[in-house]
C-alpha positions in Angstrom: -93.5 -268.5 37.2 -93.3 -270.8 34.2 -89.3 -270.4 33.8 -89.0 -271.1 37.9 -90.7 -274.5 37.5 -89.3 -275.5 34.2 -85.5 -274.3 35.8 -86.4 -276.7 38.7 -87.5 -279.7 36.9 -84.2 -279.6 34.6 -82.3 -279.1 37.9 -84.0 -282.0 39.5 -83.6 -284.4 36.2 -79.3 -283.3 36.0 -79.5 -283.9 39.2 -81.1 -287.7 39.6 -78.5 -289.6 37.7 -75.7 -288.4 40.2 -77.8 -289.7 42.9 -77.7 -293.0 41.2 -74.3 -293.3 41.2 -74.5 -293.4 45.3 -75.6 -296.8 45.2 -73.0 -298.6 43.4 -70.6 -296.9 45.3 -72.3 -297.7 48.5 -72.4 -301.2 47.5 -68.2 -301.2 46.7 -67.8 -300.3 50.1 -69.9 -303.0 52.0 -68.1 -305.7 49.5 -65.3 -304.2 51.2 -66.4 -303.6 54.8 -67.3 -307.3 55.2 -63.8 -308.7 54.2 -62.5 -307.0 57.2 -65.6 -307.0 59.4 -65.5 -308.3 63.0 -69.0 -308.2 63.6 -71.0 -311.2 64.6 -72.5 -313.7 62.1 -76.1 -312.4 62.9 -74.9 -309.3 62.3 -73.4 -310.1 58.8 -76.5 -311.7 57.8 -78.9 -308.4 58.3 -76.0 -306.5 56.8 -76.3 -309.1 53.4 -80.1 -308.8 53.6 -79.9 -304.9 53.6 -77.4 -305.0 50.6 -79.5 -307.4 48.6 -82.7 -304.6 49.8 -80.7 -301.9 48.7 -79.4 -303.9 45.6 -82.9 -304.6 44.5 -84.2 -301.2 45.0 -81.4 -299.7 43.0 -82.5 -302.0 39.8 -85.9 -300.9 40.3 -84.3 -297.3 40.0 -85.8 -296.4 43.8 -82.5 -294.6 44.8 -84.1 -292.8 47.9 -84.9 -296.9 49.4 -81.4 -298.3 48.0 -79.3 -295.2 49.6 -81.5 -295.7 52.6 -80.9 -299.3 53.0 -77.4 -299.5 51.8 -76.3 -296.9 54.6 -78.2 -298.5 57.4 -75.9 -301.9 56.3 -73.2 -299.8 56.4 -74.0 -298.2 60.1 -74.4 -302.0 60.9 -70.4 -302.7 59.7 -69.5 -299.5 62.1 -68.6 -297.3 58.5 
């Protein structure tokens, strides 16, 4: 039992930094999409607010919240 718990803890410890790398990639995708998007100004403002929320969450090491906000922003851009 101890071995199983220890193995799980180590595995999750190595997986967490991998998810952290998703945030900058998603932010880059949003930056790129914003240069060519044809959505209206209200949608652009909503995307920017989600981007800012995602970036703040990433900096606060809340990568789940960051990815959720950034993916929502990409969805608004049709990505």
